[in-house]
C-alpha positions, -999 to +999 in steps of 0.1 A: +054-044-191+075-014-195+093-004-162+082+032-165+046+021-167+051+000-136+063+030-116+033+050-128+007+024-122+017+017-086+011+053-072-021+055-092-033+023-075-022+037-041-044+068-047-074+047-058-070+024-028-067+053-004-099+068-019-117+035-016-105+029+020-116+062+033-147+067+011-174+086+030-150+095+058-141+130+045-144+151+014-117+152-013-107+188-001-102+174+034-081+146+020-057+171+005-055+192+036-022+191+053-023+184+090+008+188+111-006+167+140-021+132+138-056+129+151-063+094+159-098+081+150-119+066+178-113+029+185-150+022+177-145+032+141-116+008+137-138-021+152-166-011+129-143-018+099-136-053+112-172-062+115-185-046+084-196-069+056-185-044+030-156-053+008-148-016+002-140-011+039-109-033+043-106-061+018-106-043-016-082-014-009-056-036+007-060-063-020-053-038-046-021-027-032-011-062-023-016-074-059+003-044-074+033-047-052+051-069-077+051-039-102+078-023-079+103-051-087+110-043-123+114-006-114+139-013-086+158-036-109+159-009-136+171+018-112+199-005-100+209-014-135+212+023-144+232+030-113+254-002-115+281+011-139+287+042-118+283+030-083+280-007-081+280-010-042+253+016-039+232+000-067+234-034-051+227-021-015+198-001-027+183-029-048+185-053-018+170-029+007+142-020-018+134-056-026+134-065+011+110-035+017+087-048-010+086-082+007+079-067+041+052-044+027+035-074+011+035-090+047+019-059+061-009-058+035-013-096+037-019-093+074-045-066+068-063-089+045-066-115+073-082-090+095-114-092+076-118-129+084-110-121+121-138-096+122-163-122+111-156-147+138-184-154+163-178-162+199 
């Protein structure tokens, strides 16, 4: 797959996953509204997401992002390859930090995928 396509597909998937994750929570106009202060949702809403049986609430959005994370690797390598002749140290450092970030981001989204199983546990 073309490296440029990889960098275009990943943000598009993030937008779709965000829309799926918060479907019904607010209108599209509210999603584009800039808020300078974070308003934390009530804890009850967070627990509802754990216990819901809907794949749209937790599983599908996080799975989409988790599965598209490998698309970032060719883009990072392409950026590093373009920068390498002019600034080799910066290119290598940037590629290593970016690749480590992709791995850590995969761990975060992988942990969110396990939360759906925890929410279905019975005492």
